[in-house]
C-alpha positions in Angstrom: 0.1 0.0 0.1 1.4 3.4 -1.1 1.2 6.2 1.4 1.6 9.6 0.9 4.8 12.1 1.5 2.9 13.4 4.7 3.0 10.2 6.4 6.7 9.6 5.9 6.7 13.3 7.6 4.8 12.4 10.6 1.6 14.1 9.2 -1.8 12.5 8.6 -2.0 9.0 7.2 -3.3 9.0 3.9 -3.9 5.9 2.3 -3.9 5.7 -1.8 -7.1 4.4 -2.9 -7.1 0.4 -3.9 -9.7 -0.8 -6.7 -10.6 -4.0 -7.6 -11.2 -3.6 -11.2 -13.0 -7.3 -11.2 -15.7 -5.5 -8.4 -19.0 -5.3 -10.4 -19.7 -2.1 -8.6 -16.4 -0.4 -9.5 -17.0 -1.7 -13.3 -20.4 -0.2 -13.3 -19.1 3.1 -12.0 -16.5 3.2 -14.8 -19.1 2.5 -17.3 -21.4 5.2 -16.0 -18.5 7.8 -16.2 -17.5 6.8 -19.4 -20.8 7.0 -20.9 -21.8 10.1 -19.1 -18.7 11.8 -21.0 -19.5 10.6 -24.3 -23.1 10.1 -24.6 -25.7 13.1 -25.8 -29.2 12.8 -24.3 -32.1 14.8 -26.3 -35.1 15.7 -24.7 -37.9 14.4 -26.9 -41.8 15.2 -25.1 -44.1 12.7 -25.3 -47.4 12.6 -26.9 -49.1 13.2 -23.4 -46.8 16.4 -22.7 -47.8 17.8 -26.1 -51.3 17.0 -25.3 -51.1 18.8 -22.0 -49.5 21.7 -23.6 -52.1 21.8 -26.4 -55.1 21.9 -23.9 -53.3 24.5 -21.8 -53.0 26.9 -24.8 -56.6 26.1 -26.1 -57.8 26.5 -22.3 -59.3 23.0 -22.3 -59.5 20.1 -20.4 -56.4 17.6 -21.3 -59.1 14.8 -21.3 -61.0 16.3 -24.3 -57.6 16.8 -26.8 -57.4 13.4 -28.5 -54.5 11.2 -27.7 -53.6 11.2 -31.1 -53.8 14.3 -33.2 -56.9 14.5 -35.9 -56.4 16.7 -39.0 -53.8 18.2 -40.8 -54.1 21.6 -38.6 -53.8 19.7 -35.5 -51.0 17.4 -36.6 -49.2 20.7 -37.5 -49.7 22.5 -34.0 -48.6 19.2 -32.1 -45.6 19.3 -34.0 -45.1 23.2 -33.4 -45.9 22.8 -29.8 -43.1 19.6 -29.9 -40.6 21.8 -31.2 -41.5 24.8 -28.6 -41.4 22.2 -25.7 -37.7 20.7 -26.9 -36.4 24.6 -27.3 -37.8 25.8 -24.0 -35.9 22.4 -22.2 -32.6 23.3 -24.0 
């Protein structure tokens, strides 16, 4: 076990960390750190979130908004609202 310079001089004992590279928890930690440094996560609001935004915009109950947009105008507005939500999140 390697100790710091302070230990040799009579200071606090600081022990260098030891990692068991076969420990599943350590492997998971390393993979998590690696993923978070290389991955890009994009917000993609679900249909329920877009429906809620549509209901709020039109001052209506979300239960009265169809689960899937009906008609060209509603489809276009859902796409617009989805893009708006993505822009807000970014």
